[in-house]
N, C-alpha and C positions, 0 to 999 in steps of 0.2 A: 373590782371595776370591770375587768375583762368579762367575768360571768354576766354582769349586768348588761354590758354591751351586746353580748351574745343573745340575751333575751330580747333585745330590741332589734336584732338583725332582721332585715326583711324576709330572709328565708324562713325564720321562725314563724312569722305570721303566715307565710305561704303554707307551711306544714300544718298550722292550726286550721287554716281555711280548708285544706284538703281533707283533714280529719273530719271537720264538721260537715263537709259535703258528703263524705263517705257515710257518716251517721244517717243520712237521709235516703240512702240508696236501697234499703231493705225494710225498715219498720212499716212503711205505708202498705207493704204487701204481707210481710210475715205476721204483722199484728192481726191480720184477717183470719189466718188459719185456725186458731183456737175458737174463733167466733163464728165459723162457717155454719155449724149446727144451729146456733142461736139465730143467725140471719136467715137461714133457710126456713126455720120454723115460723119466724115472725112475718116474713114476706111470702111464705107459702111457695117456696121454690122446690123444684125437683133436684136430685143429686147432680144431674147433668148441668142444670142451670147454676147450681151452687159452685160447681167446678169452674164455671165461666167467670166467677168473681176474681180468681187469680189468673185465669187464662187471658182475659181481655188486656191487662197490662203487658203480658208477654207478646200478644199480637201487636200492640203499640210499639214495644221494643223492636219487633221484627220490622215494622213499617218505617220507623223513624231512625233506627240505628244507622242505616245506610246513608241517610241524609245528614247526620250529625257532622261528619267531617266537612261537608260542603258548607254548613252553617259557620263552622270555624274559619273556613276559607273566605267567607264573605265578611263576617263580623269581627273575627279574631276568636281564639279559643276561650279567652276569659269572658267576653260578652256572651258567647254562645252558652257557656256554663250558667251564667246568671239567668238567661232565658229559660234554661232547664229548671232551675230552682223555682222561679216564679210560676212556671207551668205546674210543677209538682204541688205547690201550695194551693193553687186554684183547684186542682183535682181533689186534694184532701178535703177541702172545705165543701165542695160540691157533693162528694161521696157521703158526707156525714149528715145530709138533710133528712135521711130516713125513708126515701122512696126507692122503689125498684129501679126506675129509669135513671134517676140521678146517681144511684149506686153504681150502675154499669157505666154510665158516661164518666163519672168521676174516676173510676178505676182505669178507664181508657186514658184519660188525661194524665193521671198519675204515671202511667206507663210511658207516655210521651216525654214527660219531664225527666224521669229516671233514665230513659234511653239516651237522651242528650248528654247528661252528666256521666253516665256509665261508659259511653263510647269515648268521650274526650279526656277523661281522667288519665288513662294510660299514656296518651300522647302528651298531656300536660306534664306528667311526671318525667317522661323522657326529655322534654324540653327544658325543665328546670333542674332536674337531678339525674342526668344521664349516667353519671359515674356511680350513683347510689340507687339505681332503679330497683334492685332487689329489695333493699331495706325499705324504700318508700312504698313499694308495692305491698310489702308485709304490713306496714303501718296502716295504709288505708283499707286494705282488705280485712285486716283484723278489726279495725274500727267499724267497718261495714257489718261484719258478722256479729260484733259485740252488741250493737244496737238492734240488730235483728233478733238476737237472743233476748234482750231486755223487752222488746216489743211482744215477743211470743209469750214470755212469762207474765207480763203485766196486763195483757189484754183482758183476760177473764176477771182478775181482781178489780180492774178499773170498771169493767162493765157491771159486775155483780156486787162485789163488796163495797165499792165506792159509789154505786148507784148511778153511774153515768150511762148505762145502757150501751149497746154496741155502737151507737152513733157517737156518743161522747168518747168512748174508748178509742175509736178510730180517729176522731178529730184532734185529739190531744197532741198527736205527732206533728201537727202543723206548726207548733211552737218551736220545734227543733229546726224546721225549715227557715223560720223567721230569723233565728239566731245565725244560721249559716249565711243567709243573705246579708245580714248586717256586717259580718266579718269579711265577706267576699267583696262587697261594693268598694271599699277603699283600695283593693288590689287592682281595680280597673284602671287606676291612674298609670299603672305600669304595664298595661296590656300591650303586647307586641302586635304590630300591624300584620294583617294576613300575608302569607307568602304569595309572591307574584308568579312563581314558576308554574308551568302547566303540569298537572298530575294525571292527566288522562291516560298517558302511555303506561305509567306504573300501575294505574288502576286496572287497565286491561290485563297486564301481566299478572296481577293479583288474582283475578277471577279465573285465569287459566292455569294457576299453580296448584298441583296436587297437594303440596305441603300446606298451602293456605286452606285448602278444603279439609285437610286432616285437623288443623287447628280449629276450624269452624265446627267440624263434627264433634270434636272433644268439648268445645264450649257448649254446643247445643245439647249434647247428651248429659253433661253434668248439670246443666240448667234444668233439663227435663226431670232428672232424678231429684234435684233440690226442690223444685216447685211442686212436684207431685207429693213429696213427703211433707212439705210445709202445709199443703192444703189438706191432706188426708191422714197424716199420721195420728192426730188426735182421734179421728173416727176409727182408724184401724185398731189402736190399742184399746179403745172403749169396747170394740167388738170382742176383744180378748178378756174383758172383765175389769178394765181399769176405769175409775170414775172420771168425770169430766174435768174437775180441777187438776187432778194428778196428770191427766192426759195433756193438759196445757203445759204443765211443768216439764213433762217428758220431752215435749217439743222444744222447750227452752233449753233443757239439759243437752239435747242433741246438738244444738248450736253452740252452747257453752263448751262442751267437750271438744269441739272442733277448733276453738280459738288458738291453742298452741300450734296445731298443725297449720292453721291459716297463716300464722306469723312466720313460722320457721321454713315453710315450703319454698317461698320465693328466694330466700337467702341461700338455702341448699341448692336450689335449681340453678342459680347463677354461678355456682361453684363447680357444677358438674359439666362434663363435656357434652353429655346429652341427658335427657330427663326421664329415661325409660325406667330406671330403678324407682323413681317416685311414682310413676304410673302403676307399677306392679304393687306397690304399697297401697295405693288408692283402690285398685281392683280387689285386692284381698280383703280389705276392711269393708268395702261395700258389699261384697258377696256374703261375708260372714253375717253382717247385720241384716241384709235383706232376706236371705234364706232363713235366718233365725226367726224372723217375724212370722213366718209361716208355721213354725213348729213350737213356738215359745210357750203356749198355754196361758195360764193366768198369773204366773209368778211376776211380781213387781220388780224384784231385783234382777231377774233375767231381762226384763224389758229395759232396765237401766243399763245393763251391760251391752245390749244390742244397740241402744241409741248412742253409746260410747263409740262403738265401731262405725256406725253411720255418721256420727258427727265428725270424727276424724277424717273419714273419706270425703265428706262434703267440704270441710274446711280446707283440706289439701287441694282438692280439685278446683275449687273456685279461685284460689290464689294462684295456682299453677296456670290456669287459663289466662289470667291477667298478665302474669310475667312472660308468658309465651308471646304476647303481643310485642313486647320489648326485645325478647331474645331472638325472634325471627325477623326483625327489621333493623334498619340502620339509621333511622331518623324519627323525630316526633311525628312528622307528617305521615310517614309510612306506618308507624304504630297506630295512628288514628284510623288510617285506611283499613288495616287488618282488623282492628277492633270493630270498626263499622261493619265489615263483611261478616266477621264471626258472630257478632251479636245480632245482626239482622237475620241471617239464615239460621243461626243457632237458636235464637229465641222463638223463631217460627216453629222449629222442631220442638222446642220445649213447651210451646203453647198447647200442643195436643195432649200432653201428659195428664194433667188434672181432669180434662174432659173425658178422655178414654177411660181412665180409672173410675170416674163417676158412673159412666155408662155401663162398664163391666160390672160394677157393684150392683147397679139397678137390675141388671140382667141376671146375675148369678146369686144375688143376695148374700154374698160372702166376699172376703178379701183375698182368698187364695189365688185365684186367677190373676187379678191385678198385680199381686206381688210377684207372681211368676213372670209376667210381662216385664216388670221392672228389672227382674234378675237378668233377663235376656238383653236388656239395654245396657246393663253393666258390662257384659261381654263385648258389646259393640264399643262401649266407652274405652275399654282396655285396648282394643285394636286401633282405634283412632288415636289414642294417646301415645301408643308405642310408635306409631308412624309420625305423629307431630313432634315427638321428642328428638327427632333427627337434628344434629347440630349443623344446620344450614340456614343461610339467609334466604328468605323467599324471593326477594327481588333480584339478587345477584346470582343465587345458586351456589355461592362460595361457602366453604365450611366456616363456621363461627370460631371454633377453637376456644380453649379455656380463657385466653386473654380477652378475646372479643366479647365474651359473655359478661365480662366485668365492666365494660365501658359505660 
């Protein structure tokens, strides 16, 4: 009976809702990566224009992330997340109509919807599960990356083997959004009214905090690396002699390999006085994988090994970014503010990655220079991460300490 009652506990439904929302924060974008070549050929796009397919959502992330905490302030965090899900659904449907203009507009709208949910989830987790923020961050970031992996692996089979074309392959993810909306709507009955207190002073402190900027830089650089590889890894490995279908699965494997790191990193991070050891792990794995892509040659198994390193680095870095929003703040409101700043400025930085790589490839007709540029960004990621790993609260400047990191 007790187990049955637990299943009906409102917190259980909140966790299910969080997981379903997390499912929708990556497939609408990662599902595009394996199809970029197909979309580019059918719509007659240049490589630079093709890079815009994944860059436009990132620009929307940058523009809307800073406004998301304000939406929660006006409507409540629960209603703002619903607005994000509805916006995401509209973008997915518009993108799938098969025209260049609607493709770009749809991808932009998708970015708006994801930005709202992306920014507000860390604050919502801190609001509902403050004492278990590490575990809950592990759950939703792993869920996010799991469906990103599934989307990458299924995109080409859905488009080619199932005969859906790239339009149908991209449209199918709208069904997951509909399910998330259906589970989320009943939770609106328990929506907490927006906080009345003024947050302007704390917001000003946030933008003048070096620690907040280090967290932002880490978020932005890991996003730049993630979305650059999501967009171009299939093209990079095809240039190394890997066939199209296998290239899509390598992209999927990269994300699959990172799932254990995605799950365990926030749990470990909340148990450490600072997170610098985790940063060194991320930097080592990223450097090994990225430099290896330059010299790997045609070996399939070496490519698998390299995407193992890249996947672990990606998985650890994204979940560490999200738990830092909780570890460096003392309330749900502060976590949402830091999340908004980091994702706004961070994704603006990330947006240039796919475009620059596409232009460099068009200019050099090879992937060596783009991969060298990404390697330099890994070094910057390590510097920002080591600085962001300091055990201090941003708003108060007081040390967190081991006990505070568990709160």
